[in-house]
C-alpha positions in Angstrom: 3.3 -3.3 6.6 2.3 0.0 8.2 -1.2 1.4 8.3 -2.2 4.6 6.6 -2.7 7.5 9.0 -6.1 8.1 7.4 -8.9 5.5 7.3 -10.1 4.4 3.8 -12.2 7.0 2.1 -15.8 6.1 1.7 -16.8 9.2 -0.3 -15.7 9.3 -3.9 -13.4 12.2 -4.8 -15.9 13.8 -7.3 -18.4 14.1 -4.4 -15.9 16.2 -2.4 -15.7 18.6 -5.3 -19.4 18.4 -6.3 -18.3 17.2 -9.7 -16.0 20.2 -10.4 -12.6 19.6 -11.9 -11.2 23.2 -11.6 -10.6 25.6 -8.8 -12.8 28.7 -8.8 -10.0 31.1 -9.6 -7.2 29.1 -11.3 -5.3 25.9 -11.3 -2.5 26.1 -8.7 0.9 24.6 -9.5 2.4 21.8 -7.4 4.9 24.2 -5.9 2.4 26.9 -5.0 2.5 27.6 -1.2 -0.8 27.4 0.7 -1.2 29.1 4.1 -4.1 29.4 6.4 -5.6 32.8 7.2 -7.8 31.4 9.9 -7.7 28.6 12.4 -9.8 25.5 11.6 -12.2 26.4 14.4 -13.3 29.5 12.5 -14.6 27.6 9.5 -18.3 27.4 8.9 -20.0 24.5 10.7 -20.9 23.1 7.3 -17.2 22.8 6.3 -16.2 19.3 5.4 -13.6 17.3 7.3 -11.3 17.6 4.4 -11.6 21.4 4.4 -10.9 21.5 8.1 -7.9 19.2 7.6 -6.4 21.3 4.9 -6.8 24.5 6.9 -5.2 22.8 9.9 -2.3 21.4 7.8 -1.7 24.9 6.2 -1.2 26.7 9.5 2.4 26.6 8.3 3.0 27.3 4.6 2.7 24.1 2.7 2.9 23.3 -1.0 -0.2 22.1 -2.9 1.6 18.8 -3.6 2.3 18.2 0.0 -1.3 19.1 1.0 -2.5 16.4 -1.5 -0.1 13.8 -0.2 -0.7 14.4 3.5 -4.5 14.5 3.0 -4.3 11.4 0.7 -6.4 13.3 -1.8 -6.0 13.3 -5.6 -4.2 16.5 -6.8 -7.1 17.7 -8.8 -9.5 17.4 -5.8 -6.9 19.2 -3.6 -6.7 22.0 -6.1 -10.5 22.4 -6.1 -10.8 22.3 -2.3 -7.9 24.8 -1.9 -9.6 27.1 -4.4 -12.9 26.9 -2.5 -11.1 27.7 0.7 -9.3 30.7 -1.0 -12.7 31.9 -2.2 -14.1 32.0 1.4 -11.0 33.7 2.8 -9.7 30.7 4.8 -6.5 30.2 2.7 -4.1 32.2 0.7 -2.0 30.8 -2.2 1.4 32.2 -3.1 2.0 31.1 -6.6 5.5 32.5 -6.9 7.2 33.8 -10.0 5.6 33.0 -13.4 8.8 31.3 -14.6 8.9 29.0 -11.5 7.7 26.0 -13.6 10.9 26.1 -15.7 13.3 26.5 -12.7 15.1 23.2 -12.7 16.5 23.6 -9.1 12.9 24.3 -7.8 11.6 21.2 -9.7 14.4 19.0 -8.2 13.7 20.2 -4.7 10.0 19.5 -5.2 10.7 16.0 -6.5 13.0 15.4 -3.5 10.2 16.6 -1.2 7.7 14.3 -2.8 10.1 11.3 -2.6 10.6 12.0 1.1 6.9 11.5 1.7 
């Protein structure tokens, strides 16, 4: 049995989002691409380890689903944290075409990517 790359989380997910369940601007789709606009070192000193980890991970464009999986965070928490980082100008989210949610090929690629994790 292999060990998880992240230690067990002591803080409950709702604490990370201060009880919020929605991102400030909108709910980002699983396939939305997240990219960092700043290096993690430029974040405010008060930034959480999760926020720093997300910004570091997104130095290369990464989907919301992959951010959640790699950070071992629930998807809802990830969306809120990404929204917070977008609001402070640390991240940008490219949501893609409005009909992307009905693109079967895109959904199959996303599913294959999730299975590969």
